[in-house]
N, C-alpha and C positions, 0 to 999 in steps of 0.2 A: 504494500500500500504506500503510495507516494505521500510525502509530508512537505509542508511549506516551512522554509527557514528564512529568517530575515538576515540579510547581509548588508553592510554599509556600502555606500556608493563607491568609495575608494577601492574596496575589495572587488566589487563587481567589475570596475574598470580594469583592474589588473587581470582578473579571471578572463574577461572578454578578450583582452590583448593576447594573452597566452593561448587561449583557445583558438583564436584566429591564426596565430603563428604556427600552431601545432595541428591545424586542420581538425580540431575537435569541436564538439558542441560545448556549450557552457556547462551542462550537466556532466559531460564526459571529462572536462577539465577538472571539475570539482572532484569527481570520482578518482581521477588520476592522482591529484594532490593528496587526497585522503589516503589512498594506498601507500604513497610515498611516506606520508607522515606516520602511518601505522608501522611501516617497515623500520623507519628510523627509531621510533619509540621502543620497538621490540629488539632493536640492535643491542649487542653487548657494549657498543661504543657510545650509547646514549642513555642517560638517566634523567628524566624530567625533574625528579626531586633535587638533583644536583643543580639543575638550571634554576629552579625556584630558590634554592639556598643561595646561589650567586646573586640573584635578583634582590634577595633580602639582605645581601652583604654578609652572609654567614660564612661564605667561602669566596675566594677570589676567582675572577673569571679565568685567570691563567691556569687554574686547577682543572678546568673543564676540557673535555675532548674537543676536537674541531667541530663536530656535529653539534655538541652542546653549546659551544661558543656562538654558532650561528643562531641557535634558538635564543640564547641570552641577548644577543644584539637585537633581534626582533622584539623581544620583550622590553628592552630599554627604549627602542624607537616607539613602540606602542604606548608605553607609559608617557613618553614625552609628548606624543600627539594628544593624548587625553588630558594631561594636566592633573592637578589634584584639587580637592575641595578647598584646601588652604590657598592655593593659587587663585581659584575662582573668587574667594572672599577678598583676597588682597586686591585684585584688579577691580572688583565691584566697588570697594571703598575708594580707590583712586578715581574711578569714573564719577562717583558721587561728589568728589571734591573738584571735579573738572580737570583732573590730571591725566596724563597718558596720551597715547597715540594709537592709531590702528589703521586698518585698510578699509576704505569705503570706495566701491566701484573701481577697485584696483589701484587707488591712489592713497598714499600715506597722508593721513590727516590727524590733527590734534583733536582730542575729545571735544565734541560740540561743534566742530568746524564742518562746513559742508565741503564736499569734494569739488574740486575745480572741474568744470565741464570744458570740453573742447576737443 
């Protein structure tokens, strides 16, 4: 029985590009990567608990195997993209005070400033 799964747009874009490059359907690309992931996790050279320990700074990333280090880097990048609740609160306070900058319509603007058109 088929199931529906929500995936973020960024992952769908990556899946779509890879599927096209490899002449696979989107579902075929997902299946392919799931099989690879399962094989890696079952490998004697990969232990997800060690990756989690490195992400929690209980062991150093240099103590990980090459496969584990790749997963560690993905974990770090994912955490950086998401940010933390503490960061969200920090930037919300700055916005309340009218401080900070960001992107609006692809242009760098100070908080409260309208993006230049043109």
